[in-house]
Structure formats: C-alpha cells, structure tokens
C-alpha positions as CSV (number, residue, x, y, z in Angstrom):
1,M,20.9,-5.4,8.4
2,L,18.9,-8.3,7.0
3,Q,17.2,-8.7,10.4
4,F,16.1,-5.0,10.1
5,F,14.3,-5.6,6.6
6,R,12.8,-9.0,8.1
7,K,11.3,-6.9,10.9
8,Y,10.2,-4.0,9.1
9,S,9.6,-5.3,5.6
10,E,5.8,-5.2,5.9
11,V,6.1,-1.6,7.3
12,I,8.4,-0.6,4.4
13,I,6.1,-2.2,1.7
14,W,2.8,-0.6,2.7
15,N,4.2,2.9,3.7
16,G,6.3,2.8,0.5
17,T,3.5,2.1,-1.7
18,L,1.2,4.8,-0.1
19,I,4.4,7.4,-0.6
20,L,5.1,6.2,-3.9
21,L,1.3,6.6,-5.1
22,G,1.1,9.8,-3.3
23,V,4.1,11.3,-5.1
24,M,3.9,10.0,-8.6
25,N,3.2,12.2,-11.5
26,V,-0.3,10.7,-12.7
27,N,-0.1,12.8,-16.0
28,D,3.2,11.2,-17.3
29,T,3.6,8.1,-15.3
30,S,1.7,4.6,-15.4
31,L,2.7,1.7,-13.3
32,C,0.6,-0.7,-15.4
33,L,2.7,-3.3,-17.1
34,L,0.1,-4.2,-19.7
35,K,-0.1,-0.4,-20.6
36,N,3.7,0.0,-20.8
37,M,3.8,-3.2,-23.2
38,G,1.3,-1.5,-25.3
39,I,-1.8,-3.4,-24.7
40,T,-4.6,-0.9,-24.2
41,W,-7.1,-3.2,-22.1
42,C,-6.3,-3.7,-18.5
43,P,-9.0,-4.4,-15.6
44,G,-7.0,-2.4,-13.0
45,C,-5.8,0.4,-15.0
46,G,-6.4,3.5,-13.2
47,L,-6.4,2.2,-9.9
48,G,-3.0,3.8,-8.9
49,H,-4.4,7.1,-10.4
50,A,-7.3,6.7,-8.3
51,I,-5.3,6.0,-5.1
52,H,-3.3,9.1,-5.9
53,Y,-6.3,11.2,-6.3
54,A,-7.8,9.9,-3.1
55,L,-4.7,10.6,-1.3
56,H,-4.8,14.2,-2.4
57,F,-8.6,14.2,-1.4
58,E,-9.8,14.7,-4.8
59,F,-12.6,12.0,-4.5
60,E,-14.7,12.8,-7.5
61,K,-11.4,12.3,-9.7
62,S,-10.4,9.2,-7.8
63,F,-14.2,7.8,-8.5
64,Q,-13.9,8.7,-12.1
65,E,-10.3,7.0,-12.6
66,H,-11.5,3.7,-10.9
67,I,-14.4,2.6,-8.8
68,L,-12.2,0.8,-6.2
69,G,-9.5,3.6,-5.8
70,I,-11.1,4.9,-2.5
71,P,-11.6,1.4,-0.9
72,A,-7.9,0.6,-2.0
73,T,-6.7,3.4,-0.4
74,L,-8.6,2.6,3.0
75,I,-7.1,-0.8,2.7
76,L,-3.6,0.5,2.3
77,F,-4.1,2.8,5.4
78,Y,-5.3,-0.1,7.3
79,Q,-2.5,-2.4,6.5
80,S,-0.1,0.4,7.2
81,C,-1.5,1.2,10.6
82,K,-1.9,-2.4,11.5
83,S,1.8,-3.4,10.7
84,I,2.9,-0.2,12.7
85,Y,0.9,-1.4,15.5
86,T,2.1,-5.0,15.1
87,I,5.7,-3.9,15.4
88,N,5.3,-1.7,18.0
89,K,3.3,-4.3,20.1
90,T,6.0,-6.9,19.5
91,T,8.9,-4.5,20.1
92,H,7.5,-3.4,23.7
93,Y,6.0,-6.6,24.9
94,G,7.4,-9.5,23.1
95,P,5.6,-11.8,20.7
96,A,2.0,-13.0,21.6
97,T,2.9,-16.7,21.9
98,N,6.2,-18.3,22.6
99,T,6.6,-21.8,21.0
100,K,9.2,-22.8,23.6
101,N,6.7,-22.9,26.5
102,V,4.2,-24.8,24.8
103,S,4.3,-28.4,25.7
C-alpha cells in the first residue's frame, strides 16, 4: 500500500487538487488560512475561486477573482498530464536510467 502511494503520489496530488477546486462551493468555502484566521488581506486570496471558475469555463469571473487563475489552471493541467505520462512511461518501459549499469 505504501508503494502504491509512493508511485502514484504525484498523480493523486495534482488530480486531487483539480477535483477539489472543481467541486468546491465557492460561495461558502475558502481554503485561505489567513482568511479563516480572520486576517482580511492575502496576496493569493481568490486564486482557488479563480481556478474553480476557470475549470467551469467562466473565464471572465476567473479573471475578476484573480489575475493568475487561468495560468494556474493551465499549470495544474500540465502537471497532472505530465505525472500521468511519467507513470505510464515508467510502468511500460521501465525507468529512463538504471544506476546499476552505470560504471
């Protein structure tokens, strides 16, 4: 079980983040620690909401929430696809380098 999480941890983290941000209720929920502690100013506040709106193809709302919401969404998609590709490649063809054969 521990090996499964080691092997698929990156896939679980990136895809879990996308799923969490896609299904969260933006009207009632905030993932911001500062906001939940009562501090009103946060430089990243609204980024989660912006990603949520970008995932729902509401790009104007996403831009209004945070200017980096759409680029952050694209980065999350890239990392998710990259981790799936890496797992698929290493599962079918083995690792790219083998340290045992290097002399």
